[in-house]
C-alpha distance (Angstrom), angle and dihedral (degrees) to the residues before:
residue distance angle dihedral
M1 . . .
T2 3.81 . .
D3 3.75 125.1 .
T4 3.75 117.0 -106.1
P5 3.80 117.3 -138.4
H6 3.82 89.7 -103.5
T7 3.82 93.2 53.8
S8 3.80 91.3 48.2
I9 3.82 92.2 51.0
A10 3.82 92.4 47.8
T11 3.80 90.7 50.2
D12 3.80 92.5 48.6
A13 3.79 92.3 48.1
S14 3.81 94.4 48.2
S15 3.80 94.6 46.4
P16 3.84 96.6 73.9
R17 3.79 88.2 43.5
R18 3.81 90.7 54.4
V19 3.79 91.0 48.0
S20 3.80 93.1 49.5
T21 3.81 90.5 46.3
A22 3.80 90.7 50.7
I23 3.81 91.2 48.7
G24 3.80 90.8 46.3
H25 3.78 91.8 53.8
R26 3.81 90.0 53.7
W27 3.83 94.9 53.1
P28 3.84 92.0 124.7
T29 3.84 89.4 57.9
W30 3.80 92.0 51.4
F31 3.79 91.4 44.4
G32 3.82 90.0 50.6
L33 3.80 91.6 50.9
A34 3.82 91.9 47.4
F35 3.83 91.7 47.9
A36 3.81 89.6 48.9
A37 3.82 91.4 50.8
L38 3.80 90.0 49.7
N39 3.79 91.5 52.1
L40 3.83 93.3 45.4
A41 3.82 94.8 47.7
D42 3.80 93.7 96.5
F43 3.82 99.4 22.8
Q44 3.79 113.7 172.2
D45 3.80 107.5 138.7
G46 3.81 126.2 22.6
R47 3.80 90.5 -148.1
A48 3.82 89.9 72.3
L49 3.82 89.1 64.8
G50 3.77 89.0 60.8
L51 3.79 86.3 87.8
I52 3.78 88.8 69.5
V53 3.79 97.3 54.7
Y54 3.81 90.7 42.2
L55 3.82 90.3 53.2
A56 3.82 91.4 44.8
A57 3.81 91.4 53.9
L58 3.81 91.8 45.2
I59 3.82 93.2 48.0
Y60 3.82 91.1 49.2
L61 3.81 90.3 48.8
A62 3.80 93.3 48.1
T63 3.82 90.9 48.3
A64 3.82 90.1 50.2
V65 3.82 90.0 50.4
I66 3.79 91.9 49.4
G67 3.80 89.6 46.6
R68 3.80 96.3 -143.4
P69 3.83 114.0 106.9
T70 3.80 93.6 -161.8
T71 3.83 92.0 63.4
V72 3.81 89.4 71.0
W73 3.83 94.7 88.2
T74 3.81 91.3 51.7
L75 3.81 89.6 50.5
F76 3.81 90.1 47.6
W77 3.81 94.2 53.7
L78 3.81 92.0 43.0
S79 3.81 89.2 53.9
V80 3.81 92.4 48.1
V81 3.82 91.1 51.5
A82 3.83 92.4 43.8
V83 3.82 93.4 51.4
A84 3.81 91.2 45.4
L85 3.84 90.7 51.7
L86 3.81 91.3 48.0
R87 3.80 89.1 53.0
V88 3.81 93.2 46.4
F89 3.81 89.6 54.4
D90 3.84 90.8 42.3
V91 3.83 93.1 -118.6
D92 3.81 118.7 153.6
P93 3.85 103.2 -114.0
W94 3.81 95.0 -152.7
P95 3.86 101.2 78.5
P96 3.85 92.9 51.1
L97 3.82 91.2 43.3
V98 3.80 93.6 50.5
A99 3.81 90.4 45.6
G100 3.80 89.7 49.0
A101 3.79 92.3 50.5
A102 3.81 91.2 48.3
S103 3.81 91.1 49.6
V104 3.82 93.8 48.3
T105 3.81 89.7 47.1
V106 3.80 92.0 53.1
V107 3.81 91.7 46.9
G108 3.80 89.5 48.5
L109 3.80 93.2 49.9
V110 3.81 93.2 46.5
G111 3.82 90.4 45.7
G112 3.80 93.1 53.2
L113 3.82 99.6 -107.2
L114 3.79 91.3 155.8
R115 3.81 90.0 59.9
Q116 3.80 91.3 57.3
P117 3.81 123.1 98.6
R118 3.83 112.8 -61.2
L119 3.81 98.2 -101.1
T120 3.80 92.6 48.3
A121 3.79 93.0 46.2
A122 3.81 90.0 48.1
Q123 3.80 90.5 69.4
L124 3.80 89.8 77.9
P125 3.83 96.9 58.3
A126 3.82 88.4 38.0
M127 3.82 89.6 58.4
L128 3.80 88.8 49.3
V129 3.80 93.8 49.3
F130 3.81 98.4 42.8
G131 3.81 93.8 38.4
T132 3.81 92.9 50.3
A133 3.81 91.7 46.8
V134 3.80 92.3 52.0
L135 3.82 94.2 45.8
L136 3.80 90.5 47.6
A137 3.82 90.3 48.6
L138 3.82 90.1 57.4
S139 3.80 89.9 61.3
L140 3.81 94.7 48.9
P141 3.83 128.6 83.9
P142 3.83 111.8 -81.2
Q143 3.81 99.3 -101.4
L144 3.80 96.6 42.5
G145 3.80 91.5 42.8
G146 3.79 89.4 48.6
Y147 3.82 91.0 54.4
L148 3.80 90.4 50.5
V149 3.82 90.6 51.3
A150 3.83 88.8 47.6
A151 3.80 90.1 52.8
A152 3.82 90.4 48.7
L153 3.81 91.5 49.5
I154 3.78 93.0 49.0
G155 3.80 90.2 45.3
H156 3.79 90.5 52.1
A157 3.83 89.2 48.4
V158 3.81 87.7 58.0
Q159 3.81 89.2 51.5
D160 3.82 89.1 48.4
V161 3.82 90.3 56.1
V162 3.83 91.2 49.0
V163 3.82 90.5 49.9
W164 3.83 91.5 45.4
R165 3.78 92.5 51.1
A166 3.83 91.8 47.6
G167 3.79 93.2 46.0
K168 3.81 88.7 -141.3
V169 3.82 140.0 114.0
V170 3.83 96.7 25.0
A171 3.79 135.0 21.9
R172 3.80 110.6 -78.3
S173 3.79 90.2 -123.3
M174 3.83 89.4 61.1
A175 3.81 92.6 46.6
E176 3.82 90.0 52.0
F177 3.81 93.2 46.1
C178 3.79 91.9 46.7
A179 3.82 94.6 46.5
V180 3.80 91.5 53.7
L181 3.80 93.2 43.5
D182 3.82 95.8 45.7
F183 3.80 96.2 45.0
T184 3.82 93.4 44.3
L185 3.81 92.2 49.7
G186 3.79 93.7 44.1
A187 3.79 93.0 50.2
A188 3.83 91.8 44.1
I189 3.82 92.0 53.0
I190 3.79 90.5 53.6
V191 3.80 94.5 45.9
L192 3.81 95.3 44.2
S193 3.82 92.9 44.8
L194 3.80 91.6 50.9
A195 3.80 90.5 47.6
S196 3.83 94.1 52.9
């Protein structure tokens, strides 16, 4: 059957709409890529990007403790503002971040986080693993520390995919954004470190 002129026009008109709808549905991917580009703009030392995986693990843990996946974006933006303010006032962000992680961990333990479903409870050991890796990376030489941060970022990207597929712990849009951001940064650290 051949297309009539009306069918052809309708198809042509709906094609851009379909493309824009598809792009719109993937906004977390585009946001993750843009955020990665922003963080790689003045790349010098992969260890500096450890802050991102540390914050990601802390935000996931805090969201699990709160028990409401949709709060994750609020926590994300609060952390972005808090880190920006610490930098404006030239305050080392690590002591407040470590204290924050310790506080959220205690609240989670007291609140019974480990008795929650497996993926939710797993945010506590994930914070321990990713947090320890990042803090250890800061004490290592730049290239070795950068590789450890890259491994942590890629590891967290794997967790993001698991969380996205399950549709639990955090909003799926955050899991998608974080997976793209983490994997892109981890891969970029490896490539840029090998190239230098």
